[in-house]
VEXRO-587509 format. One record per residue (C-alpha): x, y, z; residue in three letters. Coordinates in nm, 3 decimals. Each point is the difference from the previous one (the first is absolute). Layout:
# VEXRO-587509
((X Y Z) "Ala")
...
***
This chain:
# VEXRO-587509
((-7.318 9.645 6.625) "Met")
((-0.041 0.199 0.355) "Leu")
((-0.010 0.393 -0.062) "Pro")
((0.286 0.201 0.092) "Ser")
((-0.183 0.195 0.271) "Ile")
((0.111 -0.190 0.257) "Leu")
((0.152 0.116 0.333) "Pro")
((0.337 -0.085 -0.112) "Ser")
((0.196 -0.143 -0.267) "Glu")
((0.124 -0.275 0.224) "Lys")
((-0.333 -0.121 0.089) "Met")
((-0.091 0.043 -0.398) "His")
((0.290 -0.217 -0.116) "His")
((-0.066 -0.310 0.307) "Phe")
((-0.371 0.021 -0.089) "Leu")
((0.109 -0.066 -0.370) "Glu")
((0.221 -0.247 0.093) "Ala")
((-0.261 -0.206 0.180) "Asn")
((-0.318 -0.031 -0.136) "Pro")
((-0.077 -0.296 0.126) "Arg")
((0.030 0.024 0.392) "Leu")
((-0.274 -0.092 0.188) "Glu")
((-0.245 0.277 0.128) "Thr")
((-0.042 0.160 0.215) "Pro")
((0.360 0.145 0.108) "Phe")
((0.127 0.326 0.105) "Phe")
((0.283 0.180 -0.137) "Leu")
((0.216 0.242 0.155) "Ile")
((0.302 0.234 -0.167) "Asp")
((0.246 0.060 0.246) "Leu")
((0.097 0.299 -0.170) "Asp")
((-0.307 0.128 0.026) "Leu")
((0.018 -0.008 0.365) "Ile")
((0.345 0.107 0.036) "Glu")
((-0.098 0.334 -0.231) "Gln")
((-0.344 0.079 0.231) "Gln")
((0.246 -0.021 0.318) "Tyr")
((0.260 0.233 -0.103) "Arg")
((-0.275 0.206 -0.114) "Leu")
((-0.195 0.047 0.290) "Leu")
((0.373 0.028 0.199) "Arg")
((0.022 0.301 -0.241) "Glu")
((-0.305 0.154 0.076) "Ala")
((0.008 0.046 0.343) "Leu")
((0.418 -0.106 0.103) "Pro")
((-0.064 0.103 0.370) "Phe")
((-0.242 -0.263 0.015) "Ala")
((0.161 -0.335 0.111) "Ala")
((-0.161 -0.292 -0.188) "Cys")
((-0.164 -0.315 0.196) "Tyr")
((-0.168 -0.188 -0.305) "Phe")
((-0.331 -0.130 0.123) "Ala")
((0.057 -0.339 -0.084) "Met")
((-0.406 -0.134 0.018) "Lys")
((-0.024 0.158 -0.363) "Ser")
((0.261 -0.246 -0.115) "Asn")
((0.206 -0.190 0.175) "Ser")
((0.143 -0.209 -0.262) "Ser")
((0.365 -0.154 0.077) "Thr")
((0.187 0.195 -0.289) "Ala")
((-0.201 0.339 0.064) "Val")
((0.151 -0.018 0.369) "Ile")
((0.313 -0.102 -0.087) "Gln")
((-0.001 0.287 -0.331) "Arg")
((-0.091 0.250 0.288) "Leu")
((0.199 -0.122 0.270) "Asn")
((0.326 0.081 -0.252) "Gln")
((-0.109 0.328 -0.071) "Leu")
((0.002 0.086 0.362) "Gly")
((-0.353 0.019 0.063) "Ser")
((-0.162 -0.066 0.379) "Arg")
((-0.291 -0.277 0.005) "Phe")
((-0.321 0.087 0.206) "Glu")
((-0.157 -0.354 0.098) "Ala")
((-0.329 -0.101 0.160) "Ala")
((0.019 -0.349 0.089) "Ser")
((0.266 -0.188 0.153) "Ile")
((0.009 -0.175 -0.305) "Tyr")
((0.077 0.275 -0.197) "Glu")
((0.295 0.057 0.245) "Ile")
((0.134 -0.358 -0.047) "Arg")
((0.002 0.061 -0.378) "Arg")
((0.182 0.272 0.034) "Cys")
((0.289 -0.083 0.260) "Leu")
((0.013 -0.351 -0.256) "Ala")
((0.076 0.232 -0.286) "Leu")
((0.265 0.170 0.182) "Gly")
((-0.165 0.338 0.110) "Val")
((0.149 0.127 0.330) "Pro")
((-0.272 0.004 0.307) "Pro")
((0.145 0.355 0.063) "Arg")
((-0.221 0.055 -0.352) "Asp")
((-0.316 -0.121 0.130) "Ile")
((-0.302 0.186 0.096) "His")
((-0.291 -0.253 0.152) "Phe")
((-0.266 0.266 -0.144) "Gly")
((-0.326 -0.242 0.082) "Asn")
((-0.166 0.155 0.338) "Thr")
((-0.097 -0.315 0.063) "Ile")
((0.218 -0.261 0.116) "Lys")
((-0.006 -0.303 0.165) "Lys")
((0.184 -0.011 0.354) "Asp")
((0.184 -0.317 -0.174) "Ser")
((0.129 0.222 -0.296) "His")
((0.120 0.250 0.177) "Ile")
((0.221 -0.190 0.171) "Leu")
((0.145 -0.192 -0.293) "Glu")
((0.087 0.326 -0.212) "Ala")
((0.147 0.132 0.363) "Tyr")
((0.202 -0.301 -0.009) "Arg")
((0.097 0.044 -0.352) "Leu")
((0.116 0.352 0.040) "Gly")
((-0.287 0.242 -0.108) "Val")
((-0.064 0.280 0.244) "His")
((-0.231 0.253 -0.178) "Ser")
((-0.382 -0.077 0.055) "Tyr")
((-0.317 0.155 -0.119) "Ala")
((-0.272 0.030 0.274) "Phe")
((-0.347 0.187 0.095) "Asp")
((-0.125 -0.127 0.296) "Ser")
((0.121 -0.036 0.332) "Ser")
((-0.058 -0.366 -0.009) "Gln")
((0.251 -0.059 -0.237) "Glu")
((0.273 0.255 0.134) "Leu")
((-0.032 -0.224 0.337) "Glu")
((0.106 -0.304 -0.212) "Lys")
((0.224 0.149 -0.206) "Ile")
((0.201 0.114 0.319) "Ala")
((-0.059 -0.291 0.168) "Gln")
((0.132 -0.231 -0.245) "Leu")
((0.235 0.252 -0.241) "Ala")
((0.114 0.265 0.281) "Pro")
((0.210 0.322 -0.114) "Gly")
((-0.133 -0.018 -0.332) "Ser")
((-0.099 0.305 -0.227) "Asn")
((-0.367 0.022 -0.029) "Val")
((-0.190 0.222 -0.265) "Ser")
((-0.387 0.071 0.094) "Cys")
((-0.228 0.007 -0.281) "Arg")
((-0.203 0.267 -0.055) "Leu")
((-0.359 0.012 -0.191) "Ala")
((-0.078 0.165 -0.303) "Thr")
((-0.309 0.067 -0.157) "Asp")
((0.053 -0.132 -0.357) "Gly")
((-0.116 0.274 -0.174) "Lys")
((0.196 -0.008 -0.368) "Gly")
((0.075 -0.357 -0.015) "Ala")
((-0.166 -0.298 -0.177) "Val")
((0.014 -0.183 0.288) "Trp")
((-0.043 0.188 0.349) "Gly")
((0.187 -0.226 0.186) "Leu")
((-0.147 0.177 0.321) "Cys")
((-0.214 -0.230 0.235) "Arg")
((0.209 -0.321 0.141) "Lys")
((0.310 0.214 0.091) "Phe")
((0.111 0.306 0.180) "Gly")
((-0.088 0.241 0.257) "Arg")
((-0.112 0.361 0.038) "Asp")
((0.292 0.263 0.049) "Pro")
((-0.098 0.035 0.409) "Asp")
((-0.011 -0.410 0.025) "Asp")
((0.392 0.029 -0.177) "Val")
((0.099 0.245 0.281) "Val")
((-0.055 -0.247 0.253) "Glu")
((0.080 -0.317 -0.143) "Leu")
((0.362 0.169 -0.078) "Met")
((0.023 0.133 0.339) "Lys")
((-0.109 -0.384 0.143) "Tyr")
((0.258 -0.160 -0.277) "Ala")
((0.219 0.254 0.206) "His")
((-0.101 -0.118 0.313) "Ser")
((0.066 -0.343 -0.071) "Leu")
((0.345 0.009 -0.094) "Gly")
((-0.023 -0.003 -0.366) "Leu")
((0.130 0.254 -0.239) "Arg")
((-0.314 0.187 -0.131) "Ala")
((0.159 0.082 -0.298) "Tyr")
((-0.211 0.068 -0.270) "Gly")
((-0.344 0.082 -0.140) "Ile")
((-0.149 -0.178 -0.299) "Ser")
((-0.292 0.037 -0.209) "Phe")
((-0.125 -0.083 -0.358) "His")
((-0.193 0.260 -0.179) "Thr")
((-0.215 -0.301 -0.198) "Gly")
((0.107 -0.223 -0.297) "Ser")
((0.008 0.138 -0.330) "Gln")
((-0.012 0.378 0.146) "Gln")
((-0.060 0.255 -0.268) "Arg")
((0.078 0.295 0.204) "Ser")
((0.324 0.082 0.118) "Ala")
((-0.131 0.256 0.223) "Gly")
((-0.145 -0.292 0.241) "Ala")
((0.365 -0.067 0.093) "Trp")
((0.065 0.394 0.070) "Arg")
((-0.345 -0.016 0.260) "Arg")
((0.132 -0.308 0.187) "Thr")
((0.340 0.157 0.010) "Ile")
((-0.159 0.301 0.172) "Glu")
((-0.188 -0.225 0.220) "Ile")
((0.293 -0.166 0.078) "Cys")
((0.200 0.300 0.080) "Ala")
((-0.267 0.103 0.242) "Asp")
((0.047 -0.341 0.176) "Ile")
((0.388 0.026 0.033) "Ile")
((-0.032 0.344 0.112) "Gln")
((-0.281 -0.114 0.271) "Arg")
((0.243 -0.268 0.118) "Leu")
((0.328 0.244 -0.008) "Asn")
((-0.177 0.166 0.268) "Gln")
((-0.024 -0.365 0.224) "Gln")
((0.396 -0.113 -0.091) "Gln")
((-0.126 -0.271 -0.234) "Val")
((0.227 0.076 -0.310) "Tyr")
((-0.108 -0.229 -0.333) "Pro")
((0.276 0.010 -0.204) "Arg")
((-0.221 -0.122 -0.410) "Leu")
((-0.274 0.040 -0.122) "Ile")
((-0.068 -0.277 -0.265) "Asn")
((-0.192 0.170 -0.319) "Leu")
((-0.191 -0.403 -0.078) "Gly")
((-0.055 -0.048 -0.374) "Gly")
((-0.284 0.024 -0.224) "Gly")
((0.206 0.214 -0.243) "Phe")
((-0.223 -0.076 -0.344) "Pro")
((0.111 -0.211 -0.262) "Ser")
((-0.296 -0.135 -0.230) "Tyr")
((-0.333 0.130 -0.167) "Gln")
((-0.313 -0.121 0.203) "Tyr")
((-0.376 0.056 -0.145) "Ala")
((-0.056 0.337 -0.108) "Gly")
((0.220 0.343 -0.052) "Asp")
((-0.095 0.087 0.373) "Glu")
((0.232 -0.282 0.121) "Met")
((0.297 0.157 -0.179) "Gln")
((0.344 0.111 0.232) "Pro")
((0.007 0.385 -0.046) "Gln")
((0.333 0.009 -0.107) "Gly")
((0.320 -0.262 0.010) "Asp")
((0.246 -0.091 0.229) "Ile")
((0.216 0.281 0.026) "Phe")
((-0.309 0.255 0.027) "Glu")
((-0.061 -0.231 0.338) "Tyr")
((0.319 0.012 0.106) "Gly")
((0.033 0.352 -0.006) "Lys")
((-0.318 0.050 0.162) "Val")
((0.119 -0.197 0.255) "Ile")
((0.323 0.136 0.043) "Lys")
((-0.121 0.345 0.101) "Thr")
((-0.261 -0.100 0.255) "Ala")
((0.265 -0.195 0.155) "Val")
((0.277 0.340 -0.024) "Asp")
((-0.274 0.245 0.102) "Glu")
((-0.238 -0.223 0.291) "Leu")
((0.259 -0.275 0.154) "Leu")
((0.267 0.158 0.245) "Pro")
((0.346 -0.137 -0.059) "Gln")
((0.192 -0.318 0.014) "Gly")
((-0.319 -0.148 -0.124) "Ile")
((0.063 -0.333 -0.174) "Asp")
((-0.241 -0.096 -0.333) "Cys")
((-0.059 -0.372 -0.122) "Val")
((-0.290 -0.127 -0.257) "Met")
((-0.152 -0.302 -0.004) "Glu")
((-0.082 -0.036 -0.396) "Pro")
((-0.117 -0.340 -0.133) "Gly")
((-0.218 0.037 -0.320) "Arg")
((0.198 0.279 -0.129) "Phe")
((0.328 -0.195 -0.056) "Ile")
((-0.120 -0.310 -0.093) "Thr")
((-0.381 0.057 -0.245) "Ala")
((0.122 0.064 -0.334) "Ala")
((0.308 -0.257 0.010) "Ala")
((-0.227 -0.323 -0.006) "Gly")
((-0.296 -0.139 -0.208) "Leu")
((-0.242 -0.317 0.004) "Val")
((-0.049 -0.209 -0.298) "Lys")
((-0.352 -0.164 0.002) "Ala")
((-0.142 -0.195 -0.312) "Thr")
((-0.368 -0.061 -0.083) "Val")
((-0.179 -0.277 0.095) "Ile")
((-0.331 0.081 -0.119) "Leu")
((-0.196 0.260 -0.178) "Val")
((-0.411 0.009 0.023) "Leu")
((-0.246 0.234 -0.094) "Asp")
((-0.274 0.002 0.198) "Lys")
((-0.282 0.252 0.170) "Ala")
((0.120 0.152 0.329) "Thr")
((-0.280 0.190 0.160) "Asp")
((-0.167 -0.005 -0.329) "Gly")
((0.297 0.156 -0.143) "Val")
((0.181 -0.209 -0.332) "Pro")
((0.336 -0.066 0.180) "Thr")
((0.305 -0.137 -0.145) "Arg")
((0.195 -0.151 0.326) "Trp")
((0.358 -0.095 -0.023) "Val")
((0.094 -0.277 0.232) "Tyr")
((0.385 0.000 0.103) "Leu")
((0.269 -0.230 0.144) "Asp")
((0.027 0.279 0.221) "Ala")
((-0.203 0.189 0.254) "Gly")
((-0.091 0.208 0.355) "Arg")
((0.149 -0.317 0.168) "Phe")
((0.289 -0.088 -0.190) "Asn")
((0.207 0.298 -0.085) "Gly")
((-0.264 0.311 -0.111) "Leu")
((-0.153 0.103 0.306) "Tyr")
((0.039 0.317 -0.009) "Glu")
((-0.182 0.012 -0.300) "Ser")
((-0.299 0.093 0.194) "Val")
((0.124 0.367 0.006) "Asp")
((0.299 0.004 -0.254) "Val")
((-0.031 0.077 -0.401) "Glu")
((0.316 -0.253 -0.057) "Tyr")
((0.140 0.093 -0.370) "Pro")
((-0.146 -0.300 -0.156) "Ile")
((0.217 -0.172 -0.336) "Ile")
((-0.125 -0.228 -0.166) "Thr")
((0.145 -0.256 -0.327) "Asn")
((-0.257 0.112 -0.187) "Arg")
((0.035 0.291 -0.294) "Thr")
((-0.305 -0.078 -0.195) "Asp")
((-0.373 0.103 0.103) "Gly")
((-0.224 0.238 0.168) "Thr")
((0.041 0.107 0.307) "Ala")
((-0.332 -0.088 0.206) "Ile")
((-0.124 0.008 0.370) "Arg")
((0.132 -0.297 0.179) "Thr")
((-0.052 -0.148 0.372) "Val")
((0.321 -0.193 0.117) "Leu")
((-0.091 -0.276 0.281) "Ala")
((0.281 -0.259 0.108) "Gly")
((0.030 -0.336 -0.003) "Pro")
((-0.143 -0.104 0.365) "Thr")
((-0.287 -0.121 0.095) "Cys")
((-0.109 0.300 0.211) "Asp")
((-0.259 0.240 -0.114) "Ser")
((0.214 0.294 0.103) "Asp")
((0.285 -0.053 -0.225) "Asp")
((-0.089 0.241 -0.244) "Val")
((0.263 0.294 -0.059) "Met")
((-0.153 0.272 -0.258) "Tyr")
((-0.407 -0.064 0.005) "Asp")
((-0.284 0.273 -0.072) "Arg")
((0.190 0.379 -0.008) "Asp")
((0.341 -0.092 0.034) "Arg")
((-0.034 -0.282 -0.300) "Ala")
((0.271 0.060 -0.227) "Val")
((-0.007 -0.021 -0.385) "Phe")
((0.226 -0.297 -0.156) "Leu")
((0.014 -0.096 -0.367) "Pro")
((-0.305 -0.209 -0.108) "Asp")
((0.198 -0.255 -0.123) "Thr")
((0.151 -0.088 0.291) "Leu")
((-0.034 -0.411 0.018) "Thr")
((0.127 -0.290 0.240) "Gln")
((0.321 -0.010 0.014) "Gly")
((0.104 0.339 -0.058) "Asp")
((0.213 0.202 0.244) "Ser")
((-0.021 0.308 0.230) "Leu")
((0.223 0.193 0.118) "Ile")
((-0.068 0.218 0.363) "Phe")
((0.256 0.265 0.027) "Thr")
((0.128 0.229 0.306) "Asn")
((-0.074 -0.302 0.178) "Ala")
((0.301 -0.021 0.225) "Gly")
((-0.145 0.109 0.312) "Ala")
((-0.253 -0.265 0.252) "Tyr")
((-0.066 -0.236 -0.312) "Ser")
((0.213 -0.266 0.137) "Lys")
((-0.069 0.107 0.401) "Ser")
((-0.315 0.021 -0.045) "Tyr")
((-0.115 -0.343 -0.161) "Met")
((-0.143 -0.293 0.201) "Thr")
((0.154 -0.319 0.055) "Val")
((-0.192 -0.284 -0.131) "Asp")
((-0.292 0.120 0.004) "Phe")
((-0.210 -0.250 -0.281) "Asn")
((0.306 -0.195 -0.033) "Gly")
((0.153 0.290 -0.187) "Phe")
((0.384 0.023 0.111) "Pro")
((0.155 0.364 -0.020) "Pro")
((0.162 0.121 -0.314) "Met")
((0.337 -0.074 -0.110) "Gln")
((0.234 0.257 0.005) "Glu")
((0.279 0.146 -0.237) "Tyr")
((0.231 0.276 0.042) "Val")
((0.210 0.165 -0.261) "Val")
***
């Protein structure tokens, strides 16, 4: 019997009814997706939602969110094609990657997508040539302070560059429509948005003085969802507190007539999914001169649990007996990096765990499938089930 602490009754019933399904597999509850989406919309009703598909691009997730009225932030032409095939109107898709192949810009434009992100003059010139007249948003760099993942190196430009790039976009005949930013993934401080909105307000004022009139601020994603290693990784307040801080900043700092959008991913999907794995070997051996319990699973960093490097997934086991002992978890591939919880991040699991037992990693609805390798060591992608 499974403990009744799974994220939802539907998940519990599915697992109880299908105890012999081949593992590893990914299970997602669409009602939890909807619950998180509605919660976020209630907390930030002033910001249109563009779901960040990269967090979970499962067909069923896209369909449910499309039914709820969400729009979509696509990172590639492949995500755009998937959206369109599932009935998402092209006007509801934003091509949010600042790095795009010419052929992909052209295809997206011909398919009816007319909203693009950029952070360089070269990208602007491509968009102007291949997607003339489109709406473009320049990505502002942030410092990433307060976030688990800062995301502050690869993308974005400083305020002076944003001003010049938006002016250049206008001169190329594009609609210099918006300024976008990302305060970092799993941002623990709502103040990070206020700081960045203040910078955006100054950029808008400078652009207005030069007859360029942005109409949009893209607040990005980064809203925190679940526990990470250490108390310092916990969010400072719930999503409604975040919404209040952001709305106050928008009202106090931005001029009238500026619209807001957001690009949540993990907040919507994380709590809605789990990964079930099976123990394939239990071994006690000396590691760095210390007796250590190793438990090897059929799921690991390369086939579903890549983020275990940073994420402390709540783990459920079918074992209710035994004593919890320090345990290193490792995956099935023939790769020494396929170790999930080791050294100071080892987990405590029953000493009675044995081959054939199961472990369930909850809060795994974001990036578990997205980060899976394809055919590494010959392992196929995880099977997905939807309830």
